[in-house]
C-alpha positions in Angstrom: -27.0 -18.3 -6.6 -26.4 -15.6 -9.0 -23.7 -13.3 -9.0 -24.6 -9.9 -7.6 -22.9 -6.5 -8.9 -21.0 -4.7 -8.3 -18.6 -7.2 -7.4 -16.5 -6.5 -4.3 -13.9 -9.3 -5.0 -12.0 -8.1 -8.0 -8.9 -6.3 -6.2 -8.9 -8.6 -3.4 -7.4 -11.1 -2.1 -4.7 -10.2 -5.0 -1.6 -8.5 -5.2 -0.8 -5.8 -7.6 2.3 -5.0 -8.9 1.5 -1.8 -10.4 -1.5 0.4 -10.4 -2.5 3.9 -11.8 -5.9 5.8 -10.6 -5.9 8.8 -12.3 -8.7 11.6 -13.0 -9.7 12.1 -16.5 -11.1 15.6 -17.1 -13.9 16.2 -19.9 -12.4 19.2 -21.4 -11.1 20.5 -24.6 -9.1 23.8 -25.8 -10.5 25.9 -28.6 -7.8 28.2 -30.0 -8.9 31.7 -31.7 -7.7 33.2 -34.8 -5.9 35.8 -32.7 -4.3 33.0 -30.9 -6.1 33.2 -27.7 -6.6 29.7 -26.0 -10.0 29.3 -24.3 -10.7 26.1 -22.4 -13.9 24.4 -21.9 -15.0 21.8 -19.3 -17.7 19.7 -20.2 -18.4 18.1 -16.6 -17.0 16.5 -13.7 -13.7 14.3 -14.1 -14.3 10.4 -13.9 -11.9 8.1 -12.4 -9.7 5.8 -14.5 -7.9 2.8 -13.4 -5.1 0.4 -14.6 -4.0 -2.4 -12.4 -1.4 -5.4 -13.0 -1.0 -8.0 -11.0 2.4 -9.5 -9.4 3.3 -12.7 -10.8 1.0 -15.4 -9.0 0.1 -19.2 -9.1 -2.1 -20.1 -12.5 -4.4 -21.6 -10.3 -5.1 -18.0 -8.5 -4.8 -16.3 -12.3 -7.4 -18.5 -13.2 -9.9 -17.4 -10.2 -9.1 -13.7 -11.1 -9.7 -14.3 -14.9 -13.1 -16.1 -14.3 -14.2 -13.3 -12.1 -13.1 -11.0 -14.8 -15.0 -13.0 -17.3 -18.2 -13.0 -15.3 -18.3 -9.4 -15.5 -19.5 -9.7 -19.5 -17.2 -7.1 -20.5 -18.7 -3.6 -19.7 -22.3 -4.7 -18.5 -21.0 -5.6 -15.2 -19.7 -3.4 -12.4 -17.0 -4.1 -9.7 -15.8 -1.9 -6.6 -12.2 -0.6 -7.2 -10.1 2.3 -5.4 -6.4 2.8 -5.0 -4.4 0.2 -3.3 -1.5 2.6 -2.3 -3.8 4.3 0.6 -6.8 1.8 1.7 -6.9 3.8 5.1 -6.0 7.5 5.9 -2.4 8.2 6.0 -2.7 9.0 9.7 -4.5 5.7 10.4 -2.4 3.3 8.3 -3.6 0.3 10.6 -7.3 1.1 9.7 -8.1 1.0 13.4 -10.5 3.8 13.8 -14.3 4.6 13.7 -15.4 4.6 10.0 -18.4 6.8 11.7 -17.8 9.7 9.4 -21.3 11.5 7.7 -21.6 14.7 5.3 -22.3 17.7 7.5 -22.3 20.4 4.4 -21.2 21.1 0.5 -19.8 24.2 -0.2 -21.7 25.9 -3.1 -18.6 25.6 -5.3 -19.0 21.9 -5.1 -15.2 21.4 -4.3 -15.4 21.7 -0.6 -17.1 19.6 2.0 -17.1 19.2 6.0 -17.8 15.6 7.6 -19.2 14.9 10.9 -19.2 12.0 13.5 -15.4 11.4 12.9 -13.2 10.4 16.0 -12.1 13.0 17.8 -9.2 14.5 16.6 -9.1 12.4 13.2 -6.4 14.0 10.9 -7.5 13.7 7.2 -4.2 14.2 4.9 -3.8 15.2 1.4 -4.0 12.2 -0.5 -6.5 10.3 1.2 -9.8 9.2 -0.2 -13.1 8.9 0.8 -16.3 7.3 -0.7 -20.4 7.9 -0.2 -23.5 6.7 -2.1 -25.7 9.3 -3.4 -28.8 8.9 -5.9 -28.0 5.4 -6.9 -24.4 6.2 -7.4 -21.4 5.8 -5.7 -18.8 8.9 -5.3 -15.1 8.5 -4.9 -13.3 11.5 -4.0 -9.2 12.2 -3.0 -8.7 14.9 -0.4 -6.8 17.8 -1.6 -6.7 19.8 1.6 -5.7 18.4 5.1 -8.1 18.9 8.0 -8.6 17.8 11.4 -11.9 16.8 13.4 -12.3 18.8 16.7 -13.2 17.3 19.7 -16.7 16.5 18.8 -15.4 14.8 15.4 -16.9 17.7 13.1 -14.3 19.1 10.5 -14.3 22.6 8.8 -14.7 22.6 5.2 -12.1 20.8 2.9 -11.5 20.8 -0.9 -11.9 17.3 -2.5 -11.8 16.3 -6.1 -13.4 15.5 -8.5 -16.0 18.2 -8.0 -18.7 16.8 -5.9 -21.8 16.0 -8.1 -25.5 16.7 -7.2 -27.8 14.0 -4.9 -25.8 14.1 -1.7 -27.9 14.7 1.8 -26.6 15.9 4.9 -26.1 12.8 6.9 -24.9 10.6 4.3 -22.6 8.0 5.5 -18.9 8.5 4.6 -16.6 5.7 4.1 -12.9 6.6 4.9 -11.7 2.9 5.4 -11.0 1.0 2.5 -12.9 3.8 -0.1 -14.0 2.4 -3.4 -15.9 3.4 -6.5 -17.9 1.6 -8.8 -16.1 0.7 -12.0 -16.5 -0.8 -15.4 -13.9 -2.6 -17.6 -12.3 -0.8 -20.6 -13.5 -3.0 -23.7 -10.6 -5.5 -24.7 -8.5 -4.4 -22.1 -8.1 -7.7 -20.2 -4.9 -9.3 -20.5 -2.9 -12.6 -19.0 0.5 -13.6 -19.8 2.1 -16.5 -18.5 5.6 -16.0 -16.2 7.4 -19.0 -16.4 5.5 -22.4 -16.2 3.8 -22.0 -12.8 2.6 -18.4 -12.6 0.7 -15.5 -14.5 -0.1 -11.7 -14.5 -3.3 -10.3 -15.3 -3.9 -6.7 -16.3 -7.0 -4.8 -17.0 -8.4 -1.2 -17.2 -11.4 0.2 -15.8 -13.4 3.4 -15.9 -16.0 4.6 -13.2 -19.3 4.0 -13.4 -22.3 6.5 -12.6 -25.7 5.1 -12.6 
């Protein structure tokens, strides 16, 4: 039986002592002779992630190491997200119908509206959502709070990064355990013993877009 990608079992069932999930903008500054500084943007930002496990039994550490080795460095993909916010802030127990769909996307590519949510469902600043589009996986963070009306529809609200082309109205949106697709940063996997019986493992990853 062959291993399928993206792997869905890199972050689970392991516990992490530290994590960083941040947007890396593809931008630069140019400074003119007059001293004026001009910012340039070269495309949508990508998510960068750093994970470090808690000290865990060596047997569990070896299992995670083997899973990471199965990625063949930068070749294999895996699902990852923000372990601090697996569910919307308003529903931390994850008890809600995860039946949202894209209703519209603003021409500015920063705002979107959803339909099909539970009536009155609140989405908070800092929540995440994900959806598949054009063979790739989008992972967005909500930066403007919104509440669904009695029919489960929202007004448009802003997310980051900007929404890339390829989405379609009616595309299913995940609010439960939303994850993007990532690849390892080369040579970033490190393991260290924490006494004779335990180890910690750390690795870095960057969002992968097909």
